[in-house]
C-alpha positions as CSV (number, residue, x, y, z in Angstrom):
1,M,147.7,65.1,164.2
2,S,149.1,65.8,167.6
3,K,152.7,66.8,168.3
4,S,154.8,64.3,170.2
5,K,156.1,65.8,173.6
6,K,159.7,65.8,173.9
7,A,161.5,64.7,177.3
8,F,164.8,63.7,178.7
9,T,165.7,60.0,178.5
10,L,166.7,58.2,181.7
11,I,170.5,58.3,180.6
12,E,170.3,62.0,180.1
13,L,168.8,62.6,183.4
14,L,171.5,60.5,185.0
15,V,174.2,62.4,183.3
16,V,172.9,65.9,184.3
17,I,172.6,64.6,187.9
18,A,176.1,63.3,187.8
19,I,177.4,66.6,186.4
20,I,175.6,68.6,189.1
21,G,177.1,66.3,191.8
22,V,180.6,66.9,190.5
23,L,180.1,70.6,190.5
24,A,178.6,70.6,193.9
25,T,181.5,68.5,195.2
26,V,184.1,70.9,193.7
27,S,182.4,73.9,195.0
28,I,182.2,72.4,198.6
29,I,185.8,71.5,198.5
30,A,186.9,75.0,197.4
31,L,184.6,76.6,200.0
32,S,186.0,74.3,202.7
33,N,189.6,75.2,201.7
34,A,188.9,78.9,201.6
35,R,187.3,78.7,205.1
36,S,190.3,76.7,206.4
37,K,192.8,79.3,205.1
38,S,190.6,82.1,206.5
39,R,190.6,80.5,209.9
40,D,194.5,80.1,209.8
41,A,194.8,83.8,208.8
42,K,192.8,84.7,211.7
43,R,194.8,82.5,214.1
44,V,198.0,84.3,212.9
45,G,196.3,87.7,213.1
46,N,195.1,87.0,216.7
47,M,198.7,86.2,217.6
48,K,199.9,89.5,216.3
49,Q,197.2,91.4,218.2
50,V,198.0,89.5,221.4
51,Q,201.8,90.1,220.9
52,T,201.2,93.9,220.7
53,A,199.0,93.9,223.8
54,L,201.6,91.9,225.7
55,E,204.4,94.3,224.8
56,L,202.2,97.2,226.1
57,F,201.5,95.4,229.3
58,F,205.2,94.6,229.7
59,N,206.2,98.3,229.0
60,D,203.9,99.5,231.8
61,N,204.4,96.7,234.3
62,G,207.9,95.5,233.8
63,R,206.7,91.9,233.3
64,Y,204.4,89.9,231.3
65,P,201.0,88.7,232.8
66,T,200.7,85.7,235.0
67,V,198.6,82.7,233.8
68,E,195.9,83.8,236.4
69,E,195.8,87.2,234.8
70,W,195.6,85.8,231.3
71,N,192.7,83.4,232.3
72,L,190.6,86.3,233.2
73,G,189.9,86.8,229.5
74,S,191.2,90.2,229.0
75,L,194.5,92.2,229.7
76,Y,194.4,95.2,231.9
77,S,196.4,96.9,234.6
78,T,194.9,98.7,237.6
79,S,196.8,101.4,239.4
80,S,195.7,103.8,242.1
81,S,194.8,106.4,239.5
82,A,193.4,104.5,236.5
83,T,192.7,101.2,234.7
84,T,194.5,100.5,231.5
85,T,193.1,98.0,229.2
86,Y,195.5,96.4,226.7
87,L,193.2,93.8,225.2
88,Q,189.4,94.0,226.0
89,V,188.9,90.3,225.0
90,I,191.6,87.7,224.5
91,P,190.8,86.1,221.2
92,T,190.3,82.4,221.0
93,A,191.2,80.0,218.2
94,P,188.7,79.6,215.4
95,I,187.0,76.2,215.2
96,P,187.2,73.6,214.1
97,A,190.9,72.7,213.9
98,D,192.5,72.6,210.5
99,G,195.1,70.5,208.7
100,N,196.9,68.1,211.1
101,C,196.1,70.2,214.2
102,S,194.2,68.4,216.9
103,E,191.4,70.1,218.9
104,N,193.8,70.4,221.9
105,E,196.6,71.8,219.7
106,N,194.1,74.3,218.2
107,T,193.5,75.8,221.7
108,S,196.0,78.7,222.5
109,V,197.8,78.0,225.7
110,Y,199.6,80.9,227.5
111,T,202.6,80.4,229.8
112,Q,204.6,83.0,231.7
113,T,208.3,82.2,231.7
114,E,211.6,83.5,233.1
115,S,209.8,84.9,236.1
116,G,207.7,87.3,234.0
117,A,210.6,88.3,231.7
118,S,209.1,86.2,228.8
119,Y,206.2,84.1,227.8
120,S,205.1,81.5,225.3
121,I,201.7,80.9,223.6
122,A,201.3,77.5,221.9
123,F,199.0,77.3,219.0
124,C,198.6,75.5,215.6
125,I,197.9,76.3,211.9
126,G,196.7,73.9,209.3
127,N,198.0,75.8,206.2
128,T,200.8,77.8,205.0
129,T,200.0,81.5,206.0
130,G,202.4,84.1,204.5
131,T,205.8,82.7,205.4
132,I,204.5,80.6,208.3
133,T,204.4,76.9,207.6
134,P,201.7,74.6,208.9
135,G,202.1,72.9,212.3
136,N,202.5,73.5,216.0
137,K,203.8,77.0,216.6
138,T,204.8,79.1,219.6
139,L,204.5,82.9,220.0
140,T,207.4,84.4,222.0
141,P,208.4,88.1,222.4
142,A,210.9,87.5,219.5
143,G,208.0,86.3,217.2
144,I,206.6,83.1,216.0
145,I,208.8,80.0,216.1
146,A,208.1,76.4,215.2
147,V,207.9,73.8,218.0
148,G,211.2,72.1,218.3
149,G,213.3,75.3,218.2
150,E,213.2,76.1,214.3
151,E,213.0,79.8,214.6
152,C,211.1,82.0,212.1
153,V,213.7,84.5,211.0
154,P,212.2,87.9,210.5
155,E,212.9,89.5,207.2
156,C,212.9,93.3,207.2
157,T,215.6,94.1,204.6
158,G,214.4,97.4,203.0
159,V,211.1,97.0,204.8
160,C,209.7,99.4,207.3
161,S,206.5,99.4,209.6
162,G,205.4,96.2,207.8
163,D,205.0,92.4,208.5
164,D,208.4,90.8,209.3
165,G,207.0,87.4,208.2
166,C,207.2,86.0,211.7
167,G,204.2,87.5,213.4
168,G,206.0,90.7,214.1
169,T,206.4,94.3,212.7
170,C,209.5,95.6,211.1
171,P,210.9,98.7,212.8
172,D,210.8,102.0,211.1
173,D,214.5,102.5,211.3
174,C,215.6,103.5,207.7
175,T,219.2,104.6,207.5
176,G,221.3,106.6,205.2
177,G,218.8,109.4,205.0
178,D,216.1,107.1,203.5
179,V,212.5,107.5,204.7
180,C,209.7,105.0,205.2
181,T,207.4,105.2,202.1
182,N,204.7,102.7,201.6
183,G,206.4,100.2,203.8
184,T,209.8,100.4,202.2
185,C,212.9,102.4,202.9
186,Q,213.3,104.8,200.0
187,A,215.4,107.9,199.3
188,P,213.4,111.0,199.8
189,A,212.3,112.7,196.7
190,F,214.9,115.4,195.6
191,S,214.0,119.0,195.5
192,C,216.3,121.6,194.1
193,G,218.0,123.4,197.0
194,N,218.4,120.2,198.9
195,T,221.7,118.4,199.2
196,L,222.4,116.0,196.3
197,T,224.1,112.7,197.1
198,D,226.0,110.9,194.3
199,S,225.0,107.2,194.7
200,R,228.4,106.2,193.0
201,D,230.7,107.5,195.8
202,S,228.3,109.1,198.4
203,N,229.8,112.6,197.8
204,T,227.3,115.4,198.5
205,Y,226.8,118.7,196.8
206,A,224.7,121.8,197.5
207,T,222.3,122.7,194.7
208,V,220.7,126.0,193.6
209,D,217.7,126.9,191.5
210,I,218.5,129.6,188.9
211,N,215.6,130.8,186.9
212,G,214.0,127.3,186.9
213,Q,217.2,125.4,186.3
214,C,218.7,123.3,189.1
215,W,222.6,123.5,189.2
216,M,225.2,121.8,191.4
217,Q,226.8,124.5,193.6
218,E,229.9,122.8,194.3
219,N,232.9,121.5,192.2
220,L,232.3,117.9,191.0
221,A,234.5,115.4,192.7
222,Y,233.7,112.1,191.1
223,L,237.0,110.2,190.9
224,P,236.7,106.6,189.6
225,S,240.5,106.6,188.7
226,V,243.3,109.2,188.6
227,S,245.9,110.0,186.0
228,P,249.2,111.9,185.9
229,S,248.7,115.5,184.7
230,G,250.6,114.8,181.5
231,A,248.9,111.6,180.4
232,G,245.8,112.9,178.7
233,N,245.2,112.2,175.1
234,G,241.8,113.7,174.4
235,V,240.4,110.3,173.5
236,D,240.3,108.2,176.6
237,P,238.6,109.6,179.8
238,F,241.1,111.0,182.3
239,Y,240.7,112.4,185.7
240,F,243.1,114.8,187.4
241,V,243.6,116.2,190.9
242,Y,245.3,119.6,190.6
243,G,248.9,119.3,191.8
244,Y,248.9,115.5,192.1
245,D,250.8,113.3,189.7
246,G,250.3,109.8,191.3
247,S,247.7,107.1,190.3
248,S,246.2,106.2,193.8
249,V,242.6,107.3,194.2
250,P,242.7,107.3,198.0
251,T,245.9,109.3,198.0
252,A,244.5,111.8,195.5
253,K,241.4,112.3,197.6
254,A,243.6,113.1,200.6
255,E,245.1,116.1,198.7
256,P,243.9,119.5,199.8
257,N,243.2,120.4,196.3
258,Y,240.8,117.6,195.9
259,S,238.5,118.9,198.7
260,T,239.0,122.5,197.5
261,Y,238.7,122.2,193.7
262,G,237.4,118.8,193.1
263,V,238.4,117.0,189.9
264,L,239.7,118.1,186.4
265,Y,238.2,116.1,183.5
266,N,239.0,115.9,179.8
267,Y,236.0,115.9,177.6
268,P,235.5,112.1,177.4
269,A,235.5,111.9,181.2
270,A,233.4,115.0,181.7
271,T,230.5,113.6,179.4
272,A,230.1,110.7,182.0
273,A,231.1,112.4,185.2
274,C,227.7,113.9,186.3
275,P,225.5,111.9,188.6
276,T,222.6,110.0,187.3
277,G,219.8,112.3,186.2
278,W,222.3,115.2,185.6
279,H,224.1,116.4,182.5
280,L,226.6,118.8,181.1
281,P,224.7,122.1,180.3
282,T,223.8,123.0,176.8
283,D,224.7,126.3,175.3
284,A,221.1,127.7,176.1
285,E,221.5,126.5,179.8
286,W,224.8,128.2,180.0
287,L,223.3,131.4,178.7
288,T,220.5,131.3,181.3
289,L,223.2,131.0,183.9
290,A,225.2,133.8,182.6
291,N,222.2,136.1,182.5
292,N,220.8,135.3,186.0
293,Y,223.7,134.5,188.3
294,N,226.5,136.6,189.7
295,G,227.8,134.1,192.3
296,V,230.8,131.7,192.2
297,G,231.6,128.1,192.7
298,L,229.2,126.5,190.2
299,A,230.2,123.1,188.7
300,P,229.2,121.9,185.3
301,C,226.3,119.7,186.1
302,I,222.7,120.6,185.7
């Protein structure tokens, strides 16, 4: 008796074909979207590259290039001694146009303005790229703005040497002693022997390494409030400035004794007076200090 040969029915074949068609359609749409976003990223990247080249050209020539110079397809400057190339090949916009951009809008158009003191480059992107929304854009020395005057506002708060969100680069101008680390302004890593800055009041203190322990080398001057000398009760935190019986912090800080001796604390105040990461020394830490240091002027934070 021969075995019957199994096969797909017509309905099953149609279902399989339909599923394959749906998967192929989804894949094509996803690929198309990815390519579109990639083209827009390239358009914005091209503008950043061009902006840098134009600034180099301006720094050397005191003006931005003319339309005729731009139309040569590269940016360079020839002097009697040498030829400087700022951009070997001026990039063209990827094709096809994306989003609602037309083919004409997709073509970058350069214009020298203000007698060479400025320029504009019209271009268009079809998708949101970073913080840049879709539509017609204009690149200027100040960055990328939307057509119609809606300016892209650079955002560089805490950022250094990174993208400002408008086609430009944030300056490396960290303040307050911070340094540019991985694109953000950060306080430099503390090393014993460096000056310690208290983040609460910006007071600074010299530090010293004593047998592997890091000590403050100046009297602590943290003064969140000030109390008269006879007001302490041993329970509440009190802060005193020697020889001053008022209650005004600014007036107390103006006293010569404040800059000379710092602040006197009762025990509840002292336990919270050290800067973040520092503490009152233990008995063992005091013993290390006593056995290894003959200097003066040490404060009680370690």
